[in-house]
N, C-alpha and C positions, 0 to 999 in steps of 0.2 A: 895667622902664622904663615910666613913665607914658605913656599913649596919649591924644592930644588928642581923638580920636574917642570914646573912653570917657568922657572928661570932658564932652564935648558931650551924650552920652546921660544922664549923671548930672544935668547941669544941666537938661535937658529934663524928666526925670522929676520932679525936685523942683519945677520951675516949674508943671508940668501938674497934679500930684496933691498938692502940698504942703498945700493947703487941706483935704484930706479927713482926718477924724479917725483913720482907720485907716492913714494913710500913715506910713512910717518914713523919716525924712530920710536921704539918702545923702551920704556924703562925696564931694566932687568932686575926687578925687585922681588920676583917670585910670587906676586899677587895676581890672582885672576880678577879682571874687571872689564869694563866696557872697552878700555883701550886695547887690551890684548885680543879680545874677541873680534873687535873691528879690524885689528891688524891681520888676523887669520883670514878674514873675508877679503881684505885688501890684497893680501898675498895671493889668494886664489884668483882674484880678478887680474892681477898682473901676470901671473903664471899662465893663465888661460886666455889672455888677450881680450878681456872684456873691455869694450870701448870706454865705459864709464867706470873709473876707479874711485869708489866712494867710501868703501868700508861698510856698506850696508847692502842688504840683499834686495834687489829690485827685479823687474821683469827680465832685463838683459842677463843678469847673473843666474836667475832661475833657468832661463832658456839654455845658457851654457852648461849648467849642471846636468840638465836633462839630456843634452846632446852627447855628453861624455860616456864612454863605455862603463858598464857596471864593474866595480872593483870586487873581485872575488879573492879567495885565499891564494897566496902566492907561494912559490918555493924559495927557500933561503938563497938560492943561487940566481934568482931572477934579477933583472936590472932594476935598480932603485927608481922609484917614482916620486916626483916632487909633490904630486897631489896626495899620495899616501903619507908623505911627511907632514903635510898640512892636517890631515886627519889625525895623525898621531899627536901633533901639537894641540889640536882641539881636545882630544881625549885627556891629555895631561892637564890641560887648563880646567877641565870639568871634573877632575879628581879621579880619573880612571887610569889604570896601569896599562899604558900602551906598549910597554916593553922596550921602548927606545924610539928615537927619531931616525929610523933606518931607511924609510922608503919602501920597506918590505911588509906587506900585509900578511902577517903570519899568526901563529897561535895566540900570542898575548893580545895583539890588536883585534883579532876576531872575537876573542872572549870578552874584551872590553866593549866592543860594539854591541854584542848580544846583551850584555849587562845594561848598557845604556838604553837600548831599545825596550827592554823589559821595564825599566824605571819610567820611561816616557809613557808607555802604553798603560801603566798602572795609575797614572795621574787621573783622578776622578773628574768627571764633567758634571757639575751640579745641575739640578733641574732648572734653576733660575737662568743658567747660561744657555741651556737647550731652548728655553722659552724665548730668550733674547734672540737666539739664532733663528727661530721660527719667525719672529717679528721682522728681523732683517731680511729674510727671504721674501716675506710678503711685501715689504716696502720696496725692495728692488724690483720685484715683478710689477708692482703698481706703477713704478717709474720707467717701465719698459725695458728693464735689463733681464734678458732671458737666463734663468738659472734652472737647470734641470734638477729633478728630485735626486737623481743618481749623484750628480756633482755635489749637491748640497749635503747629502747624507755622508759624504766622505770628508767632511770638514774636521772630524775628531782628531786625526793624527796631527794635523797642522796646528790646531789650537793646543793640543797636549805638548807638542814640541816647543811651541812658544812659551807655554807656562813653565816647562822644564828649564828652558834657557833663561827665563826671568827669575828662577828660584821660587816659583809659586808651588804650594802643596796641592792645589787644585786649579782647574782652569778658571780664570777670572774674566770678567767682561772685556777688559782691555786686551786680553790675549786674542780676542776675535779680530782685532785690528790687523793681525797677520794675514787675514783672508783677503786683504786688498789686492793682492796679486794672484788670487785664486778664483775669485767669483766672477770676473769679467771674461768675456770671450772676444769682444771687439774692442780695439783700443779706445774707441770713442765712448765706451761704457765705463772706462776706468775712473774718470772724475766723479761720476755718480756713485759708483761703488765706494770709493774712498770717502766721499762726503757723507754718505749714509752711515758707514762704519764709524767715522769720527763723531757724528752726531749721536748715534745710538749706543756706542760702546764706551766713550770717554765718561759720560755721565748718564747711564741708562735710566736711573731712577728719575732724574730730571725730565727726561723725555716721556716717561710713563706718566709722571705727575702732570706734565703739560697736556697730555692727551686727555686725561680724566677732567682736568679743569676746563678744557675746550668744550668737552661734551656737556659739562654743567652749564657753562655760559650759553651754549646753544639752546639748551632746555629752558633756561631762564628767559632768553629772547622769545621763544615760542609762547611761554606763559604770559609775558608782558603784552605781546601782540594780541593774544586771545582775550586778555582782560580788557585792553583798551578798546577793542572792537566789539565787546560784549553788549548786547542789548538787554540781557537779563542777568540778574545776579547769579543764577544757576550756572551760567556759562563760565563765570569766574571760578566758581566752586569746582566745576569739572576740570578746568585748566589746572587748578591747584592740586587736585588729586593725581592728575597725570604727572605734574612736576614732582610731587612727592614720590611717586613710584620710581621715577628716573633718579632722583637724588638718593633714594634708598639703595638702588642698584649701584650707583657710583660710590656710595659710602662703603658698600661691601668690597668694591675694588680697592678703595683707599685702605681699608683694614688689611686686605691681603698684602698690599705694598708695605704697610707699616710692620707687618709681621716678618717681612723679609729684609727689612732695613739692616744693613751691616755696619753702619757707622752713625755717629751723632749727626753728621751733616745730612745723611739720608733720612734719619729720623726727623730732622727739622723740616725737610721737604714734605714729608707725609703729614706732619703736624700742620704745616701751613696750608696744605691742600684741604685738610679737614676743616680748618677755620674758614676757608673760602666757601666750602659746601654749606657749612652752618649759616654763614652770612646770607647766602642765596636763599636758603630755607627760611630764615627769619624775615627777610625782606618780602618774600612772597606772601607769608602769612599776614604780615602787617598791612600789605597792600589791599587785602580784602577783609581786614579786621577779624582775622582768625587767631586763636591762641596758638602760639608756636610750640611744637614739641621737638626736642633734640633728635638728631638722626638716629642715635642708638636706640631711643625709645620707639621711634617709628619702625626701625628695622625689627625690633622685638615683637612688634604687633603683626608682622607679615606672616 
């Protein structure tokens, strides 16, 4: 349903910034969507002379936001602020009562911001996302990107805000992509941070499945090497016992992933991984003429 307050925001933005060459005209349809939210960001960039007017928040826009004075409650007779108008437009577009597009941050606006902040802070961060964030931290440090514990532990509000903006009821893996402008310190580290987040957050289940599969193939390679170089049958038997132990461990990891699968596609990924583990298990037993037992039975014997 169209919202008259959203229409007011769209009309204000077009009237205020329509003469700028980088402005993209907004439909005054009263519906909140990516167009109007990008328009508010674009308006902020124009108003505050950000060199790159894109309608998306990047390092230049974040730096400009941090450099501006903190906006506190104003008096009704204070001079109107365009930045406050943009805040009021944003509040209207997210369903809050900003009181009007007046440029005066007063009672209604202050109450709306507090309501919004509470809603954002109440968005839960699932254990699976925390585990993914831990994995991202380890991967970045392994690749030489210095991320302090203090900086890492403060990622919650950013991820929660992104989830709120995206309409998610809890933080999802893709919401961690918003950390691409937070986790780097040196400009040269930014491509590594962004590539790591894209790889691990867009399809984290695939990344975890690939990791387990790689460990299984490495264990299979060690088994094959030991068996081929064995001078006694007992060496092959011991190599199989070692491989069994590793496959059972990886099977446990696969089961944990299967239990956390949140879609049919993620379930298919874990099912495919199990099939690969069973194939490695079967081939190893056949190689030394042993009867093969499924991994679930081997795990039950541990």
